[in-house]
C-alpha positions as CSV (number, residue, x, y, z in Angstrom):
1,M,-73.3,250.9,106.6
2,R,-70.7,248.5,107.8
3,L,-69.7,249.5,110.4
4,R,-73.2,249.3,111.8
5,I,-73.5,245.9,110.5
6,V,-70.1,244.8,112.8
7,L,-71.5,246.4,115.6
8,A,-75.3,244.2,115.2
9,A,-73.0,241.3,114.8
10,A,-70.8,241.6,117.9
11,A,-74.1,242.7,119.8
12,M,-75.9,239.4,118.7
13,L,-72.9,237.4,119.4
14,T,-72.3,238.2,122.8
15,L,-76.3,237.0,123.3
16,V,-75.4,233.8,122.4
17,A,-72.4,233.8,124.5
18,M,-71.0,231.4,127.2
19,P,-69.2,231.8,130.3
20,A,-66.0,229.7,129.1
21,A,-64.9,229.4,133.4
22,A,-65.1,226.4,134.8
23,Q,-67.8,225.8,137.6
24,V,-68.2,223.7,140.5
25,G,-72.1,222.5,142.2
26,I,-73.4,221.6,145.2
27,T,-76.3,218.9,144.0
28,A,-79.1,217.8,146.6
29,G,-82.0,215.7,145.0
30,G,-84.1,212.5,144.5
31,I,-83.9,209.2,142.8
32,Y,-87.1,206.5,141.4
33,S,-84.9,203.3,141.2
34,D,-85.5,200.8,140.3
35,A,-83.6,197.4,138.4
36,N,-83.9,194.5,135.7
37,L,-84.2,191.6,137.8
38,E,-83.2,187.3,136.4
39,V,-83.7,185.2,139.1
40,D,-82.7,181.3,136.5
41,G,-83.4,183.3,133.3
42,S,-86.7,184.3,134.5
43,S,-87.5,187.9,135.1
44,V,-88.6,189.3,137.9
45,D,-91.0,192.0,138.6
46,T,-89.4,194.7,140.6
47,E,-90.9,198.1,142.1
48,S,-89.6,201.6,142.7
49,R,-88.0,202.6,145.8
50,T,-87.4,206.3,146.4
51,G,-84.3,207.8,147.6
52,F,-81.8,210.9,147.9
53,Q,-78.5,212.0,145.8
54,I,-76.1,214.1,147.9
55,G,-72.4,215.9,145.9
56,A,-70.8,217.8,143.6
57,S,-69.7,218.3,140.3
58,Y,-67.0,220.1,138.3
59,A,-68.2,220.7,135.2
60,T,-65.6,223.1,132.1
61,G,-67.1,226.0,130.3
62,G,-68.1,226.7,127.1
63,I,-70.4,225.3,124.3
64,F,-69.4,221.6,124.5
65,G,-67.6,220.9,127.5
66,V,-66.9,218.0,131.0
67,I,-68.8,217.2,134.1
68,V,-66.9,214.7,136.6
69,G,-69.1,214.6,139.8
70,G,-68.6,212.9,143.4
71,Y,-72.1,211.8,145.0
72,Y,-73.8,209.4,147.7
73,S,-76.7,208.3,145.8
74,E,-79.2,205.2,147.4
75,K,-80.7,203.2,144.8
76,G,-82.6,199.7,145.6
77,F,-85.8,197.4,144.4
78,D,-88.7,196.2,145.8
79,V,-89.9,192.5,144.8
80,A,-93.3,193.3,143.4
81,N,-96.2,191.3,146.0
82,S,-94.2,190.7,148.3
83,A,-92.5,192.8,151.5
84,D,-88.8,191.8,149.7
85,R,-86.6,194.8,150.1
86,V,-83.4,196.1,148.8
87,R,-82.0,198.9,149.4
88,L,-78.0,199.9,147.6
89,S,-75.8,203.0,148.3
90,Y,-73.2,204.3,146.6
91,I,-70.8,206.3,146.0
92,E,-70.6,207.4,142.0
93,V,-68.6,209.6,140.1
94,P,-70.0,209.8,136.5
95,V,-67.5,211.5,133.7
96,M,-70.2,213.1,131.1
97,G,-70.0,215.0,128.2
98,V,-71.8,218.0,127.9
99,V,-73.6,220.0,125.6
100,R,-74.7,223.8,126.5
101,L,-77.6,225.3,124.3
102,P,-76.7,229.1,125.0
103,F,-79.9,231.2,125.2
104,L,-78.6,234.2,127.4
105,E,-75.2,235.0,128.5
106,R,-75.3,233.7,132.3
107,V,-78.3,233.6,132.4
108,I,-80.4,231.1,130.5
109,G,-78.5,227.8,129.1
110,P,-80.3,224.4,128.6
111,R,-77.8,221.4,128.7
112,V,-77.7,217.5,127.0
113,Y,-75.6,215.5,128.5
114,G,-74.2,211.6,128.6
115,G,-71.3,209.1,129.6
116,I,-70.4,207.0,132.1
117,N,-71.1,205.9,135.3
118,G,-68.9,204.5,137.9
119,G,-70.3,203.6,141.7
120,Y,-69.0,202.3,144.9
121,E,-71.7,200.1,146.9
122,V,-71.1,201.9,151.1
123,S,-74.3,200.2,152.5
124,C,-76.5,197.1,151.5
125,S,-79.5,196.4,153.6
126,T,-83.0,194.1,153.0
127,D,-86.0,193.0,154.5
128,G,-88.8,190.5,153.8
129,L,-87.6,186.9,152.5
130,V,-84.3,188.0,150.9
131,S,-81.3,186.3,152.1
132,S,-80.5,187.3,155.1
133,T,-76.1,186.9,153.7
134,F,-77.3,188.8,149.9
135,C,-75.5,191.4,151.1
136,D,-72.4,189.9,151.4
137,E,-73.3,188.0,147.6
138,T,-73.0,191.9,145.7
139,N,-70.4,193.0,143.5
140,K,-68.8,196.6,145.8
141,F,-68.6,198.1,141.6
142,D,-71.4,199.6,139.6
143,F,-70.9,201.0,136.4
144,G,-73.6,201.7,133.9
145,L,-73.8,204.6,131.6
146,K,-75.9,207.9,132.5
147,G,-77.0,211.4,130.8
148,G,-79.5,213.8,131.2
149,I,-80.9,217.0,130.2
150,G,-80.7,220.2,132.5
151,L,-81.4,224.1,133.1
152,Q,-79.0,226.4,134.4
153,V,-80.2,229.5,135.2
154,L,-77.5,231.8,137.0
155,F,-76.3,229.7,139.4
156,F,-79.0,227.1,140.1
157,G,-79.8,223.9,137.9
158,L,-82.4,221.8,137.4
159,D,-81.0,218.4,136.4
160,F,-83.4,215.4,135.7
161,S,-81.3,212.1,134.1
162,Y,-81.1,208.3,134.2
163,T,-78.8,205.4,134.9
164,Y,-78.4,202.4,133.3
165,G,-76.4,199.3,135.5
166,L,-74.7,197.4,132.9
167,S,-72.9,195.7,136.3
168,D,-74.5,192.9,138.4
169,V,-74.9,194.0,141.2
170,A,-75.2,189.9,142.6
171,K,-72.3,188.2,143.0
172,E,-74.0,184.8,142.5
173,E,-74.3,183.4,139.3
174,A,-78.5,181.9,138.7
175,V,-79.4,185.9,139.7
176,K,-78.4,188.9,137.9
177,I,-79.5,192.6,138.8
178,N,-78.6,195.7,136.9
179,N,-79.8,199.0,139.0
180,R,-81.8,201.8,136.9
181,A,-82.4,205.3,138.6
182,W,-83.7,208.0,137.5
183,S,-82.5,211.2,139.2
184,L,-84.2,215.2,139.9
185,A,-81.4,217.0,141.1
186,L,-80.9,221.3,142.3
187,I,-77.7,222.4,141.8
188,V,-76.1,225.5,143.2
189,G,-73.0,226.5,141.4
190,V,-70.2,228.6,142.3
191,G,-67.4,229.9,140.1
């Protein structure tokens, strides 16, 4: 009888085991970005713009782990009721903790993650009445918080995340801009 209980318990444990191996993932997806914009202390309405994200990530295995990524991300915003547009592109490096909730060994694994996100501006452009010198007056480093949820099925994953910018994009004291972005990405894992 005890042997049957031990064998049944061992069989149940294999159903919730996660692979301990680390995984490298290639990521591509869309970004829906916006900004919190204030000019001289007054809030200015902005509209979202779409862009894309592409890159790679490294994730440690197990139920608790760490994800480190490197991505090219397009962000920016449109000023509401005007032709003013700001497009910003970054190389971003998020470092996040992850909790995986395994259901079947190496088959299905939902996850929740969160951490910090650092970015370096590699491109800036404007349209409309936005000052032609705006791009010369942006802070090159962007820092924020990133969190999300994902689902891994075999070597494929789908992630939905939100990045909230903490640093000010504009150098000018009268203007305050914080990036905000939603992302939906497909991940193909290797290893």
